[in-house]
N, C-alpha and C positions, 0 to 999 in steps of 0.2 A: 504494499500499499504506500503510495507516495506521500510526500509531506503535505501537498495541497488538499489531498482527500483527508488526511488526518485532521488539518486545520478545520475543514468544513464540519467534520463529524464533532469535533470539540466545540466549534461555535455553536452548532445547533443544540447540543446538550447544554451549554451555558446559558443560551437564550432562554430555553425552557425552564431552567432552574432559577432564573433572575426574576424578581418581582418587577411587574410591568412598568412600574413608576421608575425604576432604576436602569431601564433600557436606554442605550445611547447608540443610535445608528452612525454617528459621525466619527468612524474609527478607520482611518487610512490603512491600517494593517489588515483589517477584514476586507477591505476593497482590493488590496493587492494580492489577497489569498483567495478572492472570488467567494468568500465565506460570509458575506453579510446578508444573504437572502433570508435566513430564518427570522432575523430581526423584523424585517418588512412584513413577512407573512403574518407574524403575531401582532404587529401594530395595526394592519389592515384588518385583521380579525377582532381585536380587542380594544384598541385605542387608536383610532384613526386621526384623532387630534391629540397629540401626546406632547408633553413637556418634559424636556431633560433640563434638570436644574444645574447641573454642572457638568462640563466637558472641557476638553483642550480648546474648545472654540467657545466657551462660555455658555450661558443658558440659552436654549431656543426651543421653539415649538416645530413639531415634525408633521407634516400633512402628508398621507400615505395612499389615499385612495384617489383614483382617476377623477371623479366628479368633483370631490373637494379641491384637489389641486387646481382644476380648471376655474372653479369659483374664485379661489385666491387670486389666480394669475390674471383673470380680467377685471378684477376689482382693484385698479390701481389709485383709486381715490382713498381708499383705506389702507392698502398695502403697498408702500412706497419703494421705490427703487434707489432713491436718492442717497441712501446711507451705504450703497454696495448691493452686489447681486450674489455673493458668495459668502459661505461661512468662513471666518478667518481665525486662524489659530491666535493664541494669546501672544505667541512669539511674533507672528506676522503683523498683529495690530501694533505691537510695540515698535516694530521696525517701521511700519507705514507712518507712524506718529513723527518720525524723524525726517521725513522727507514730504515734498509737495504732494498734495492729493491730485491724482490723475483722473479726473471724472470723465466718462464716456456717455454716449447718448443712451446706452443701455441701462446706466445708473443714473438717469434723469427721468423726471416726471413731465407731463405736458405743461406749458407749451414748448420748452426748450427741446425735449425729446423729439417732438414732432418735426420741428424745424430742422434739426441736424440729421435725423434719419432720412427726411425728404431729400436732403442733398446728395447723399450717397446711393440712395435706391436705384436711380437709373442705370448703375453699372451692372444691376442683376436683373434689370427688367427683361422681359421675354424677348424683345427685339435684339438686345445686346448679347443675352445667351445663345440666340441662334447665330450670332456673328462669331461668337467664341467656340461653338461646338466643333467646328473643324480644326481648330487649333488644338483644342484639348484632345481630339481624337489623333491627330498627328503625333502629338507628344506621348500619349498613352502607347501607341504603337511603337515608338522609338524605345521606351522604357522596357515594354514586354519583350521585344526583339533582342535586347540586350542581356536578357536573363540567362543565367547558367542552365544547363540541361543536365539532369541526373546527378546534381550536386547540391547538397544542403545549402541554403542561404537564408537571410533574414528578410523576409517579405515586407516587414515595417520599413526597413531601411532602403531597400532597392526599389519598392514600388509605392507604398503608401505615402511615405515622406516625400518621395520625388515627384509623384504626381501632383500632390497639393502644393509643393513649393514652386512647381512650373506654373501652375494656374494662379497662385498668389502673386508671383512676380509679374505675371501678365496684367493682373488687376491694378497693381501698384505702378506699372511700368518700372519695375525695379531692375537693375542690371541683371540679366539673366543668367550669367556665368557665376553671380554671387548668390543665387536663389537660396541655397541651403542655409545661409545666414538667417533668413526668415524663420526656417524651422528651428534653428538654435535659439533664436530670441523668444520664439513662442514657448520653448521648454524652459527658458530662463524665467519667464513670466510665470508659468503654472506651476513649477516645482518649488518645494522648499529645500533649504540646505541639506545636503547629504543625498538628494534624490535628483534624477536626470543629470544635467551638466552642472548644477548648482553646488559649488564647494562651500560657500558661506554667504552670509547677508552682504558682507562687503563686496564679495565677487558679483553676487546678483546684481547690486546697485551699479557697479562699474560697468558691466556688460550691458546693462539696460540703458545706462548714459551713452554708450556708444550707439546703441540702437536709435535712440531718439535724436541725437545729433546728426546721425546719417540721414534720418528722414527729414529733420529740420532743414539740411542743406538741399535736399529734393524739393522741399517747400519753397525755399527762397529761389530756386531756379524756375519753378513753374507759376509761381505767382506773378512773375515778371514776364511771362511768355504767353502765347496764345492758349486759351483753354483747350486741353485734350480730354479724351474720354477714359481717364484714369483715376483712381480714388483720391490721389493726392492732389491733382488738378481740380478735381471737383470740390474738394474741401477748400483749396486755396482761392477758388473763384466763387464758391457759394456765397449768396447773399447772407445766410445765417452763420456761416462758418469762418468767412475769410478774416474776420477780426477776432476769432476766438483766442482765448487765453492760451499760452503755450501747454500748460498743464492739461487743459481740455483736448487740446490737439493730440498731446502724448496719450491721454486716456483712450480717445477714439481710434487712435493708431494700434494700441495694444488690443483693444477689442476686435479690429478688423484682422490683425495678424492671428490671434488665437482662434477667432471664429472661421477664418478661412484656412485654418491649419489643423488644429486638434480634432474637431468633430468629424471632418471628412476623412481625415487619414485614419482615425480609429474605426470608422465604419467600414472603410475598405479592408482594413485588417479583419475586423469583426465578421465580414461576409465570408471570407476564407475559412475563418475558424468555425462559423456556424455551419457552413455546408459541409465541412468535413466532420462535423459532430452529428450532422443529420444527413447521411449519405443518400437516403431515399430521396430527400429534397434536391440533393446535388444531381442525382440521376434524372429527375424531372427537368431541371434546369437544362441540362446538356441536351436532353431529347427535345425541349421546346424552348429555345432562346426568347420567344415571345413572352415569357414569364419574367424577364429581368425586371422590368418596372415594379412588378409586384414584389419580387425577391428583395429589391432595393429598399422599399418601404418597409417590408417586414424586418429587414436587417437593421435599419434604422431604429424600430420599436425594440427589438430583441437586444440590441447592443446598447442602446440608450447612451450615447457618447458623452453626455453631460449629466451626471447623477442628480444634481439639485440645481435649483436656483433659490436664492433668498430675497425675502423681503422684510420691511420693517413696518410695524403698525403704527399709524400717526394719530390713532385714537383707540380708546378702549372698544372692543368688538366682540359680540357673542358669535361664536362659530362652533357647530358641532357639539353644542352643550357645554363648551368651555369659554372662559372669559380671557381673550387674548388682550393684554394691557398695551396702552400706548408706549412706544419704544421697544416692545418685544420684537425679537428676531423670529421669522417664520421661514422654515426650509421646506420647500415644495420638492419631495423626492420624485422626480420624474421616473427614476429607475424602478420606484415601487408601483407608481400609478401605471406604468406599462406592463404590469404583471397583475393587474386587478381583474379578477374573473366576474366582477360585477358589471363590467364594461366589454372586456375582451374575452371571447370564448377560448378556453383551453390556453390560457397565456403563457404557460411555461413552454409550450411547443413552439417549434420554429416551422411554420407552415407558409410556403411561399405562394400558395394559391388562396389566401384569405379573401373573403367576400369584400371586406373593407380595409385594405392593408394600410391605409393612410390614417386610421384611426390610432393614433399614438400621440404622446405628450412630448416627444423628444424635441420639437421645434418650439415648444411653448405656445401660449395663446394671448389673445389681447393685443396691446399696443407694443408688446416687446417680443412678439412671435419673430423667430429667427429671420433676418432680413435676406440671407443668402440660402434659404432652404431649397429653393429650385436649382441653384448652382450646385449644391451639395448633391441633390438627386441626379443632376446632369452628369457630373463627373463619375459617380458610381455606376450609373447606366452605361456610359461610354466605355469604362474600363473593363466592364463585364462582356460587353459586346465583343471588345477586342480580345479578351481572355479566351472566350469561347471559340473564336475564329483560329486561334493559335495552339491551343493546349487541350487535350483530352480531359486532364485533371491537374489541379494543384494540390499535392498531398501534404497534410500536417506531419512533420517530422519530429514533433515534441510539443509540450505545453508551452504557451506564451508566458513571458514576463509581463505582469500587469502594473499599470500606473499606481504608485503609492499616493493616492488623492482620494479625498471624498467628493471632489468636483469633477475633474476629468476622469472618465471611466474609459480606460483605453489600454493599449499595449506598448510596452517598451521593445519587445522583441517578438517574432513569431516565426519560428523555424519551419521551413517548407522545402519540399522538392518537387521539381516538374520532372517526371520521368521521361517525357518525349514530347515532340511537337506533332501536331496533327498531319 
């Protein structure tokens, strides 16, 4: 029995032996071991609106059922994003207090949120996605044609990171040969010291200063040039954004780097993992590539690349029989809502032929619904169209290394082998 299975059994036993009031879902060790599921099973059943009085992230409420999460997500009047959208560890809060706050439009309420989101929305509008599709397809083909055959390699590094870095470099009109700096900076933003590339808080701060100064130079070039159809030009020339504070620019930049990077790359990796764990579904996909769009949506649900989003109550509010007080933090656990059998039939299963595959919480709801959701689906659809053209199968060669985070639910490594080409 391997260590991950031991951890899962141990976690389940511990969850059921723990008084419900003492349960704490915000444990990155459990997410890294894929051993958090029993907590949410129990919360959905017994305490769908649950208070954790003390944790490494301070006190917070957990919302674990699909319809309750949706109700919180769309109620931005009561549940505000202004104070941030993730649970922050006590260490992280202490570190953040030392440096300027980088607020992005996802952590704003109307009207500022609406103005800034509207500025960047055209880059992911249907007409522009149609223009981008051939470029994404060409680059996906180049990536896949360069993969080794019959030799184990890391899918995360050679495929998932590479495709998202290429797409993000296109969106920013960032120097293409330096695209993996975007991946590196995304990992610097989302990891705590000791995880990913982050050695210390000082290291994190230094590397992100390089990131923001690099993009400030791009801003300075583009603000004095003719407007172009890339994200930096849009922000530099947008009426609501061209005079934004430098820390707001940095915040929006961080949001776009993470949003364009982590979520899509982890779902690309998750699709390979899910199909290997459900070989009958993989066989269906190979037999009928027309199922790719449905498979993509099912993977986005099954993977849930961001485990939670957080809000702050701006008034006392009765919800689910509990009183959430003004100032309380509320975590909407998308990863739990996506496994809620009250809304999703047989939610633990991975079915690529679901009747309503886009019924999931992974993109959020309301004003903060993921602005790039169609771009994510497009990248996933194209990469799988190109995979099926080239390879009879992509085989899992071992278990993945998972991200040590209660926010980004993803993969650090995913060992695979491609036995042969078509």
